[in-house]
KEKE-3310 file (N, C-alpha, C; in steps of 0.2 Angstrom, whole numbers, plus 5000, padded with zeros to 4 digits):
npx = (5153:5156:5149:5144:5138:5122:5119:5110:5111:5124:5122:5111:5118:5127:5117:5113:5105:5098:5095:5086:5083:5070:5057:5044:5026:5018:5005:5000:5006:5016:5024:5042:5050:5037:5030:5022:5012:5005:4993:4989:4981:4989:4992:4980:4968:4960:4968:4979:4977:4974:4987:4995:4989:4991:5004:5010:5004:5012:5026:5025:5020:5023:5037:5043:5055:5056:5052:5046:5046:5036:5047:5062:5078:5089:5080:5072:5082:5087:5077:5077:5090:5082:5073:5083:5087:5084:5079:5068:5066:5073:5065:5052:5059:5063:5049:5039:5046:5056:5046:5035:5021:5022:5011:5015:5019:5015:5006:4999:5006:5019:5013:5010:5021:5026:5017:5020:5035:5034:5026:5034:5048:5060:5057:5064:5066:5065:5071:5063:5059:5060:5072:5064:5064:5077:5087:5086:5082:5089:5104:5108:5109:5119:5128:5127:5134:5147:5151:5154:5166:5163:5161:5169:5159:5145:5135:5135:5136:5125:5113:5120:5116:5100:5098:5102:5091:5080:5082:5083:5068:5062:5066:5062:5048:5045:5043:5039:5025:5016:5029:5036:5031:5031:5046:5048:5039:5049:5060:5056:5052:5065:5073:5065:5067:5081:5083:5077:5085:5096:5091:5093:5079:5070:5054:5043:5035:5028:5021:5014:5007:4992:4991:5002:5002:4994:4993:4993:4987:4990:5005:5001:4994:5000:4996:4999:5009:5015:5013:5021:5020:5016:5026:5035:5027:5031:5045:5046:5040:5037:5038:5022:5012:5004:4990:4992:4987:4976:4967:4951:4941:4933:4929:4913:4903:4907:4907:4893:4891:4882:4869:4855:4845:4831:4832:4829:4832:4828:4817:4821:4823:4837:4846:4854:4868:4875:4886:4893:4897:4904:4912:4916:4929:4935:4930:4919:4907:4899:4896:4895:4893:4880:4882:4875:4877:4876:4871:4875:4871:4879:4880:4867:4868:4876:4878:4870:4868:4879:4879:4890:4893:4905:4910:4925:4934:4941:4934:4922:4917:4923:4932:4933:4928:4933:4916:4905:4890:4883:4871:4868:4868:4869:4876:4871:4883:4878:4865:4860:4853:4848:4850:4848:4858:4863:4877:4892:4905:4917:4932:4937:4946:4947:4952:4965:4964:4955:4939:4921:4906:4889:4873:4862:4849:4833:4827:4827)
npy = (5092:5103:5108:5115:5103:5096:5096:5087:5077:5072:5068:5059:5049:5044:5034:5015:5002:4991:4975:4962:4948:4936:4923:4920:4916:4910:4915:4921:4915:4919:4918:4917:4929:4936:4950:4965:4976:4991:5002:5022:5035:5050:5056:5052:5049:5038:5030:5029:5022:5008:5004:5005:4994:4984:4981:4980:4967:4961:4962:4959:4947:4940:4944:4950:4967:4975:4990:4997:5014:5028:5038:5047:5040:5046:5051:5041:5037:5046:5045:5034:5034:5042:5033:5026:5034:5048:5060:5069:5080:5077:5069:5078:5089:5082:5080:5091:5101:5101:5096:5104:5108:5095:5082:5071:5079:5082:5082:5072:5063:5063:5058:5047:5040:5040:5031:5020:5020:5016:5005:4995:4995:4990:4991:4995:5008:5011:5018:5023:5033:5045:5060:5071:5084:5088:5098:5104:5092:5081:5087:5089:5076:5072:5080:5077:5062:5066:5072:5064:5057:5048:5053:5044:5033:5020:5024:5039:5038:5033:5041:5053:5048:5048:5060:5065:5060:5068:5079:5076:5071:5083:5094:5088:5088:5102:5102:5093:5086:5072:5064:5065:5060:5047:5044:5047:5035:5022:5025:5023:5011:5005:5008:5003:4987:4987:4990:4978:4968:4969:4965:4953:4946:4946:4944:4959:4976:4989:5005:5014:5028:5024:5025:5019:5004:4995:4979:4979:4990:5009:5021:5037:5052:5046:5035:5023:5016:5003:5004:5005:4993:4982:4984:4977:4965:4959:4959:4951:4936:4926:4930:4934:4949:4958:4966:4967:4954:4957:4956:4962:4959:4952:4935:4928:4921:4907:4900:4892:4876:4867:4875:4882:4893:4898:4911:4925:4937:4950:4944:4931:4914:4909:4896:4897:4898:4898:4911:4913:4924:4942:4955:4971:4977:4988:4997:5011:5013:5003:4991:4978:4964:4950:4933:4927:4918:4916:4903:4900:4912:4922:4926:4929:4940:4948:4958:4969:4985:4995:5002:5010:5008:4998:4983:4979:4963:4957:4960:4951:4935:4925:4915:4927:4924:4928:4931:4927:4931:4940:4939:4952:4958:4970:4980:4996:5008:5021:5023:5012:5005:4990:4985:4975:4969:4966:4959:4960:4951:4952:4953:4966:4982:4992:5006:4999:4988:4970:4970:4968:4975:4984:4980:4986:4984:4976:4976:4961)
npz = (4981:4995:5009:5025:5037:5043:5061:5066:5057:5059:5072:5071:5065:5074:5079:5080:5071:5080:5074:5074:5074:5074:5075:5066:5064:5048:5041:5034:5024:5013:4999:4997:4990:4983:4981:4987:4983:4988:4983:4984:4988:4991:5009:5014:5027:5026:5018:5025:5036:5032:5028:5038:5046:5037:5034:5047:5050:5039:5044:5058:5056:5047:5046:5041:5034:5026:5015:5003:4996:4990:4987:4986:4982:4993:5003:5008:5013:5024:5031:5037:5045:5054:5063:5068:5079:5089:5085:5081:5071:5060:5054:5052:5044:5033:5026:5031:5028:5017:5010:5009:5001:4993:4989:5000:5010:5024:5040:5045:5036:5043:5056:5052:5050:5063:5070:5062:5065:5081:5082:5072:5075:5067:5052:5036:5026:5008:4996:4977:4970:4959:4960:4968:4975:4974:4977:4990:5001:4993:4992:5006:5010:5004:5010:5024:5020:5015:5027:5034:5026:5016:5001:4991:4991:4988:4993:4991:4976:4972:4977:4972:4958:4959:4961:4950:4939:4945:4940:4927:4926:4930:4920:4909:4912:4910:4897:4892:4897:4894:4891:4901:4914:4909:4908:4920:4926:4921:4927:4942:4941:4936:4948:4959:4953:4954:4968:4973:4968:4975:4988:4988:4979:4991:4998:5000:5002:4995:4993:4986:4976:4968:4954:4951:4955:4952:4941:4926:4924:4916:4910:4918:4909:4899:4891:4882:4889:4898:4916:4935:4938:4931:4922:4931:4936:4922:4921:4932:4930:4940:4951:4964:4962:4969:4980:4997:5010:5021:5034:5039:5051:5064:5066:5071:5069:5062:5043:5037:5027:5028:5034:5029:5017:5004:4993:4987:4973:4962:4957:4956:4963:4974:4980:4996:5005:5023:5027:5040:5052:5057:5065:5063:5062:5057:5050:5045:5045:5047:5059:5061:5050:5043:5035:5021:5005:4989:4979:4961:4958:4951:4935:4932:4941:4938:4928:4933:4939:4951:4968:4972:4985:4995:5002:5009:5005:5015:5025:5027:5034:5028:5016:5001:4982:4965:4956:4963:4974:4988:5002:5014:5030:5038:5054:5058:5061:5069:5074:5075:5066:5054:5039:5025:5011:4994:4986:4976:4969:4958:4957:4959:4963:4978:4988:4983:4989:4988:4985:4986:4978:4981:4975:4963:4966:4969:4985:4999)
capx = (5153:5158:5144:5142:5135:5118:5122:5107:5112:5129:5119:5106:5120:5128:5112:5114:5099:5098:5093:5083:5080:5062:5053:5037:5022:5017:4999:4998:5007:5018:5030:5048:5051:5032:5030:5015:5008:4998:4990:4983:4978:4993:4990:4972:4967:4957:4971:4987:4974:4974:4993:4996:4986:4995:5013:5008:5003:5018:5029:5025:5016:5028:5044:5046:5057:5057:5045:5045:5041:5037:5053:5069:5083:5090:5074:5072:5091:5087:5070:5080:5093:5076:5071:5088:5089:5077:5078:5061:5068:5074:5056:5048:5063:5060:5041:5035:5052:5058:5041:5032:5018:5019:5008:5014:5022:5008:5008:4997:5012:5023:5009:5008:5027:5029:5016:5024:5041:5032:5023:5038:5054:5066:5057:5068:5063:5069:5066:5064:5055:5065:5074:5063:5069:5085:5093:5087:5084:5098:5112:5107:5112:5126:5133:5130:5140:5154:5154:5159:5173:5160:5161:5167:5154:5139:5128:5134:5135:5118:5111:5119:5110:5096:5097:5101:5084:5076:5084:5081:5060:5058:5069:5055:5042:5043:5043:5032:5022:5018:5035:5041:5028:5034:5053:5048:5038:5052:5066:5052:5053:5072:5076:5064:5071:5088:5084:5074:5091:5101:5088:5090:5072:5066:5049:5046:5030:5029:5017:5014:5001:4986:4990:5007:5001:4988:4997:4987:4987:4996:5007:4998:4997:5008:4992:5003:5015:5013:5015:5028:5018:5015:5033:5038:5025:5033:5050:5047:5033:5038:5032:5015:5011:4999:4990:4993:4980:4972:4961:4948:4936:4935:4924:4909:4902:4910:4903:4889:4887:4874:4864:4852:4839:4829:4834:4826:4836:4827:4812:4825:4826:4842:4849:4861:4871:4877:4894:4895:4894:4909:4914:4921:4936:4939:4923:4918:4900:4896:4900:4892:4889:4880:4881:4872:4881:4870:4874:4873:4867:4881:4879:4861:4867:4886:4877:4864:4870:4880:4878:4896:4895:4909:4912:4931:4935:4946:4929:4920:4921:4924:4937:4928:4932:4928:4908:4901:4884:4880:4865:4872:4863:4874:4874:4875:4887:4875:4856:4859:4849:4852:4848:4850:4859:4866:4884:4895:4912:4919:4937:4939:4951:4943:4959:4970:4961:4951:4930:4913:4900:4882:4869:4857:4843:4826:4832:4823)
capy = (5098:5101:5114:5113:5098:5098:5093:5083:5071:5071:5066:5053:5042:5039:5026:5010:4997:4984:4971:4958:4940:4933:4917:4923:4912:4911:4915:4925:4912:4923:4916:4922:4934:4940:4959:4965:4983:4994:5009:5024:5044:5052:5060:5052:5045:5030:5022:5027:5018:5003:5002:5004:4987:4979:4983:4979:4961:4957:4963:4952:4940:4937:4943:4957:4971:4980:4995:4999:5020:5034:5044:5048:5036:5050:5054:5035:5035:5050:5043:5027:5038:5046:5028:5024:5039:5051:5066:5071:5085:5073:5065:5086:5091:5078:5079:5097:5107:5100:5095:5107:5109:5090:5078:5069:5084:5082:5081:5066:5058:5062:5054:5038:5037:5040:5027:5016:5018:5014:4999:4990:4999:4989:4992:4998:5010:5010:5026:5020:5036:5049:5064:5076:5089:5086:5105:5103:5085:5078:5090:5089:5068:5071:5084:5070:5059:5071:5074:5056:5056:5045:5056:5039:5027:5020:5028:5046:5037:5032:5046:5058:5046:5048:5068:5068:5059:5071:5085:5077:5073:5091:5097:5085:5091:5108:5104:5089:5081:5065:5061:5065:5054:5040:5043:5043:5028:5019:5026:5021:5003:5001:5008:4996:4983:4987:4987:4971:4961:4972:4964:4946:4948:4943:4946:4966:4977:4994:5008:5021:5029:5019:5023:5015:4999:4990:4975:4980:4998:5010:5026:5043:5055:5042:5027:5015:5014:4999:5006:4999:4987:4981:4982:4973:4960:4955:4956:4947:4932:4921:4933:4936:4955:4960:4970:4965:4951:4960:4952:4968:4958:4947:4929:4928:4916:4903:4899:4882:4877:4864:4880:4884:4894:4902:4919:4931:4940:4952:4941:4925:4911:4906:4892:4898:4894:4904:4913:4917:4933:4945:4961:4975:4981:4996:5001:5018:5016:4996:4987:4968:4959:4945:4935:4921:4915:4913:4897:4901:4919:4927:4924:4931:4948:4952:4967:4974:4991:4995:5008:5014:5005:4993:4980:4975:4956:4954:4960:4946:4930:4916:4918:4927:4924:4932:4928:4927:4934:4938:4944:4954:4961:4975:4984:5003:5013:5027:5023:5005:5000:4981:4984:4969:4972:4961:4963:4955:4949:4957:4955:4974:4984:4999:5008:4996:4980:4968:4971:4968:4979:4982:4978:4991:4979:4976:4972:4958)
capz = (4987:5002:5011:5031:5038:5048:5066:5067:5053:5063:5078:5069:5062:5079:5082:5076:5071:5084:5070:5080:5072:5078:5074:5067:5058:5042:5045:5028:5016:5009:4997:4993:4983:4982:4980:4991:4981:4990:4980:4990:4989:4995:5014:5014:5033:5027:5016:5029:5043:5031:5026:5043:5046:5031:5037:5053:5048:5037:5048:5064:5057:5041:5048:5034:5035:5019:5014:4996:4998:4984:4989:4982:4988:4997:5007:5012:5020:5030:5035:5040:5050:5061:5063:5072:5083:5093:5084:5076:5065:5053:5049:5051:5040:5026:5026:5033:5026:5011:5004:5007:4995:4990:4992:5005:5012:5028:5047:5044:5035:5049:5062:5050:5053:5070:5072:5059:5071:5088:5080:5068:5072:5063:5047:5035:5020:5002:4990:4973:4964:4954:4963:4969:4982:4975:4978:4998:5004:4991:4996:5014:5013:5001:5015:5029:5018:5015:5035:5037:5022:5010:4994:4986:4994:4984:4993:4988:4970:4972:4980:4964:4951:4960:4961:4941:4938:4947:4937:4921:4925:4930:4914:4904:4913:4909:4888:4887:4903:4897:4890:4908:4918:4905:4909:4928:4927:4920:4934:4946:4939:4936:4955:4959:4950:4957:4977:4973:4966:4980:4993:4985:4978:4995:5001:5000:5001:4994:4994:4980:4973:4964:4947:4949:4957:4950:4937:4920:4921:4912:4916:4920:4905:4892:4890:4878:4893:4906:4924:4938:4943:4925:4919:4936:4932:4916:4921:4937:4929:4944:4959:4964:4962:4973:4988:5005:5012:5027:5039:5043:5054:5070:5065:5075:5069:5057:5038:5039:5023:5030:5037:5020:5013:4998:4993:4979:4970:4956:4954:4955:4969:4972:4985:4998:5012:5030:5025:5044:5055:5058:5067:5057:5068:5057:5047:5047:5043:5048:5065:5061:5044:5042:5028:5015:5000:4986:4974:4954:4955:4947:4929:4934:4942:4934:4923:4937:4941:4957:4969:4974:4993:4995:5008:5010:5005:5022:5032:5025:5037:5025:5011:4995:4978:4959:4954:4969:4978:4993:5004:5017:5035:5041:5057:5057:5070:5069:5074:5076:5059:5051:5032:5023:5005:4990:4986:4970:4969:4953:4958:4958:4970:4982:4993:4984:4992:4984:4987:4984:4976:4983:4969:4964:4966:4974:4994:5004)
cpx = (5152:5157:5145:5137:5131:5121:5116:5107:5118:5126:5116:5112:5126:5122:5115:5108:5101:5094:5089:5081:5075:5062:5047:5032:5019:5009:4995:5000:5011:5025:5036:5049:5043:5034:5024:5015:5003:4999:4987:4985:4984:4992:4983:4970:4965:4964:4977:4982:4977:4982:4995:4995:4992:5001:5014:5009:5010:5023:5030:5023:5020:5035:5047:5047:5057:5051:5048:5044:5041:5041:5058:5072:5085:5086:5073:5076:5090:5081:5074:5086:5088:5074:5076:5089:5083:5076:5075:5063:5070:5068:5051:5053:5060:5053:5039:5038:5051:5052:5035:5027:5018:5015:5008:5020:5018:5010:5003:5002:5016:5021:5011:5016:5029:5025:5020:5031:5039:5030:5029:5045:5059:5062:5061:5066:5067:5064:5067:5060:5061:5067:5068:5064:5075:5090:5089:5089:5090:5103:5111:5111:5117:5130:5134:5136:5146:5157:5156:5163:5170:5159:5163:5162:5148:5134:5128:5134:5127:5113:5114:5116:5103:5092:5096:5096:5079:5077:5080:5072:5061:5060:5063:5050:5039:5042:5037:5029:5020:5026:5039:5038:5030:5041:5050:5043:5042:5057:5062:5054:5061:5074:5070:5068:5077:5087:5082:5079:5094:5098:5088:5084:5071:5059:5048:5036:5031:5020:5019:5005:4998:4988:4998:5008:4997:4991:4990:4986:4993:4998:5004:4999:5000:5003:4995:5010:5011:5016:5018:5024:5016:5021:5036:5034:5029:5041:5052:5040:5033:5033:5025:5016:5006:4996:4990:4986:4981:4966:4959:4945:4938:4929:4920:4905:4905:4904:4899:4888:4879:4867:4863:4846:4838:4830:4832:4830:4832:4823:4816:4826:4832:4845:4855:4862:4875:4883:4896:4894:4902:4909:4917:4925:4936:4935:4920:4911:4897:4898:4900:4893:4886:4880:4878:4874:4877:4872:4872:4870:4872:4880:4871:4863:4874:4883:4870:4871:4872:4878:4885:4898:4899:4909:4921:4931:4937:4941:4925:4923:4921:4927:4931:4932:4928:4922:4905:4895:4883:4875:4869:4868:4869:4871:4876:4878:4881:4866:4856:4855:4852:4849:4851:4852:4861:4873:4887:4901:4914:4929:4943:4942:4947:4949:4965:4969:4955:4944:4925:4909:4893:4878:4866:4850:4838:4830:4826:4820)
cpy = (5097:5110:5112:5107:5099:5094:5086:5077:5068:5066:5058:5048:5041:5034:5024:5006:4993:4981:4962:4952:4935:4929:4920:4916:4914:4911:4917:4921:4916:4919:4919:4924:4936:4949:4963:4975:4986:5002:5014:5030:5046:5056:5059:5046:5040:5025:5023:5022:5013:5001:5003:4997:4984:4979:4978:4971:4957:4958:4960:4947:4935:4940:4949:4963:4978:4984:4998:5007:5025:5039:5043:5040:5038:5052:5049:5033:5039:5048:5035:5030:5039:5039:5024:5027:5044:5056:5069:5075:5082:5071:5073:5088:5088:5080:5085:5103:5107:5098:5098:5108:5102:5088:5073:5073:5087:5080:5073:5061:5057:5059:5048:5036:5036:5033:5020:5013:5013:5006:4993:4994:4996:4988:4998:5001:5009:5014:5024:5025:5040:5056:5071:5081:5088:5093:5105:5095:5079:5079:5089:5081:5071:5076:5079:5066:5062:5075:5067:5054:5051:5047:5048:5032:5027:5022:5035:5045:5036:5037:5053:5055:5047:5058:5069:5066:5063:5077:5085:5076:5081:5095:5093:5089:5099:5108:5099:5084:5075:5062:5061:5062:5048:5038:5042:5036:5022:5019:5023:5013:5001:5002:5004:4991:4982:4986:4983:4967:4964:4967:4955:4943:4944:4948:4955:4969:4983:5000:5015:5023:5025:5017:5018:5005:4993:4986:4975:4987:5001:5017:5034:5048:5050:5034:5021:5015:5010:5003:5002:4995:4981:4978:4975:4968:4955:4954:4953:4940:4928:4925:4935:4944:4956:4965:4966:4961:4954:4960:4959:4966:4952:4942:4929:4924:4912:4901:4893:4881:4871:4869:4884:4889:4896:4907:4921:4935:4944:4945:4932:4922:4908:4900:4895:4898:4899:4903:4914:4925:4935:4953:4966:4980:4987:5002:5007:5018:5009:4993:4979:4967:4952:4941:4925:4921:4912:4909:4902:4908:4925:4930:4931:4938:4952:4958:4971:4981:4991:5001:5014:5011:4998:4992:4977:4966:4952:4955:4954:4940:4923:4920:4919:4928:4927:4927:4925:4933:4934:4944:4946:4958:4964:4979:4990:5004:5018:5025:5017:5000:4993:4981:4979:4969:4966:4964:4960:4956:4949:4954:4962:4976:4991:5000:5001:4988:4979:4969:4971:4974:4979:4982:4985:4988:4978:4972:4967:4962)
cpz = (4992:5004:5019:5033:5043:5054:5068:5062:5058:5069:5076:5068:5068:5081:5077:5076:5075:5079:5074:5076:5074:5072:5072:5062:5053:5039:5037:5022:5010:5005:4995:4987:4982:4983:4982:4987:4986:4987:4984:4984:4994:5002:5013:5022:5030:5025:5021:5036:5040:5030:5032:5046:5041:5033:5043:5053:5046:5041:5054:5062:5050:5040:5041:5037:5031:5015:5011:4998:4990:4987:4986:4988:4994:5007:5010:5016:5025:5036:5040:5047:5057:5062:5068:5078:5084:5090:5079:5070:5059:5048:5049:5044:5034:5023:5024:5028:5019:5007:5006:5003:4990:4996:4997:5012:5019:5034:5045:5039:5040:5054:5059:5052:5058:5072:5071:5064:5076:5086:5076:5067:5070:5055:5043:5026:5014:4999:4984:4967:4962:4961:4964:4977:4977:4977:4985:4999:5000:4993:5001:5014:5009:5005:5020:5025:5017:5022:5038:5030:5017:5004:4989:4987:4988:4988:4991:4979:4969:4973:4973:4959:4954:4958:4950:4938:4941:4942:4930:4921:4925:4925:4910:4905:4912:4902:4887:4894:4901:4896:4898:4912:4915:4909:4918:4932:4924:4923:4937:4945:4939:4943:4958:4960:4954:4964:4977:4972:4972:4988:4991:4984:4984:4996:5001:4999:5002:4993:4991:4977:4966:4957:4946:4952:4955:4942:4931:4917:4917:4914:4914:4912:4896:4892:4888:4881:4897:4912:4929:4937:4936:4923:4924:4935:4926:4916:4926:4936:4937:4952:4959:4966:4964:4978:4993:5007:5019:5029:5042:5048:5058:5069:5072:5076:5060:5051:5042:5032:5022:5031:5029:5019:5007:4999:4987:4979:4963:4952:4953:4961:4968:4980:4988:5005:5018:5030:5033:5046:5057:5062:5064:5062:5063:5051:5047:5047:5046:5056:5065:5055:5046:5036:5026:5009:4995:4979:4967:4953:4951:4940:4929:4937:4942:4930:4928:4939:4949:4960:4973:4982:4990:5002:5004:5009:5012:5027:5031:5031:5034:5020:5004:4989:4971:4960:4959:4971:4983:4999:5013:5023:5039:5046:5058:5065:5070:5070:5074:5070:5058:5044:5028:5015:5001:4988:4979:4970:4961:4952:4955:4965:4971:4986:4990:4986:4988:4989:4985:4982:4978:4974:4970:4964:4971:4982:4997:5010)
residu = (MET:LYS:THR:ARG:THR:ARG:LYS:ILE:LEU:ILE:THR:ALA:ALA:LEU:ALA:VAL:PHE:ALA:VAL:LEU:ILE:THR:ALA:VAL:SER:CYS:ARG:LEU:ASN:ALA:ARG:ALA:GLY:ASP:ILE:TYR:LEU:TYR:GLY:GLU:LEU:HIS:SER:ASP:ALA:ARG:TYR:LEU:GLU:LEU:GLU:THR:LEU:ALA:TRP:SER:ARG:LEU:TYR:HIS:GLU:GLU:GLY:MET:ARG:ASP:LEU:PHE:ILE:GLU:MET:PRO:TYR:TYR:SER:ALA:GLU:LEU:MET:ASN:LEU:TRP:MET:ALA:GLY:GLU:ASP:GLU:ASP:ILE:LEU:GLU:GLN:THR:LEU:LEU:VAL:ASP:GLY:ASP:GLY:ALA:GLN:GLY:GLY:THR:GLN:LEU:MET:VAL:ASP:PHE:TYR:ARG:LYS:LEU:ARG:GLU:ASP:CYS:PRO:GLU:THR:VAL:PHE:HIS:GLY:THR:ASP:VAL:GLY:HIS:GLN:PHE:ASP:THR:THR:GLY:VAL:ARG:TYR:LEU:GLU:TYR:LEU:GLU:SER:LEU:GLY:LYS:GLU:ASP:SER:GLU:GLU:TYR:SER:ARG:ALA:GLU:LYS:CYS:ILE:GLU:GLN:GLY:GLU:THR:PHE:TYR:ARG:ILE:LEU:TYR:GLU:ASP:GLN:PRO:GLU:ALA:PHE:ALA:TYR:ARG:GLU:ASN:MET:MET:THR:GLU:ASN:PHE:SER:GLU:GLU:TYR:ARG:ARG:LEU:GLY:GLN:ARG:THR:VAL:MET:GLY:ILE:TYR:GLY:ASP:LEU:HIS:THR:VAL:VAL:GLY:GLY:ARG:THR:TYR:MET:PHE:PRO:ASP:GLN:PRO:ASN:MET:ALA:SER:GLN:LEU:ALA:GLU:LYS:TYR:PRO:ARG:ALA:ASN:ILE:LEU:PRO:PRO:LYS:VAL:ASN:LEU:ALA:ARG:VAL:LEU:ALA:GLU:PRO:ASP:LYS:SER:LYS:ARG:LYS:ARG:VAL:ALA:LEU:GLU:GLY:MET:GLU:TYR:GLU:ALA:TRP:TYR:GLY:GLY:LYS:ALA:GLU:LEU:LEU:TYR:ASN:SER:LYS:PHE:THR:SER:MET:GLU:VAL:TRP:VAL:LEU:GLU:GLY:ALA:TYR:GLU:ASP:ALA:LYS:ASP:ILE:PHE:THR:THR:GLY:ILE:THR:LEU:PHE:CYS:GLY:GLU:TYR:PRO:LEU:PRO:VAL:GLU:PRO:SER:GLN:VAL:PHE:GLN:VAL:THR:LEU:THR:MET:ARG:GLU:GLY:GLY:GLY:THR:PRO:THR:TRP:PHE:PHE:ARG:SER:ASP:GLY:ARG:LEU:THR:LEU:SER:LEU:PRO:ALA:THR:GLU:GLN:LEU:LYS:ALA:GLU:GLN:PRO)
# end
């Protein structure tokens, strides 16, 4: 494919990554080979804020550099050129022009990646999706490689393979949507596995739509097939495949099991110990929370309906385990009210992170 090469890509090719190996503290206790999968709604500001925080923690505290994204191989490679250079046109051409009309083709995503580059400049993107925008972004990346005389390179063959996957996906999509999404899920798993292998199965984080990221989940429109996370869990049984660990609070008062009181819930009384107090740094509704942990209450409370209000486990001043019940006093951002509610931990995920749910119970 011999066509003219965009000046922007030639300019970006002259930039070189300065890889700096630094000593970091292992505060998150990541094991070698762990796979942190963050599920999102694309171009949703709530998710993007938490993704920025999650990747920053893993980048600065664990020394991670490899971020897998729901983009084709060639799109991620263009993003890496943008990370290494100064020309903003690469980012905007890839997301806003080529991706116009796609869920990720928004100004929110442009701003997200700019913030990520500023905070985590050594990030390396790895695209593992099939070849969306194969006739625009894919062609442009091949033109860039041709300008360097790299038609016989591994990068060229990988880009061609990704383009072929995209062509196949969209051909099937017009005939049989469930089959198309099953094909795509399998290719995403294959591409992820291949890239994970190339990196020596070192610890990575991935950002994908939430349907791809929960172990035990199924493929969109094809419920007989495991999703990407489930397939990866079967392929790599020794890897922890889980959401990133994110601390969303600043502890103001430490937990104290010697500090106790009696708490009533739905006509029953339970012994409770003090779970501490935390400032909620990223919660849009509440500024702080104070917690009491009810002992032995889960079996009685597990079937109580929930209201839809959630608190992330990372917002608590203490480690949260499944099968716990909490009495929580919250301070509202607007008005300064201090309601006291009950929350239950069932091991469920909200915004891809472990969360507790408010009980629709008589409040104290």
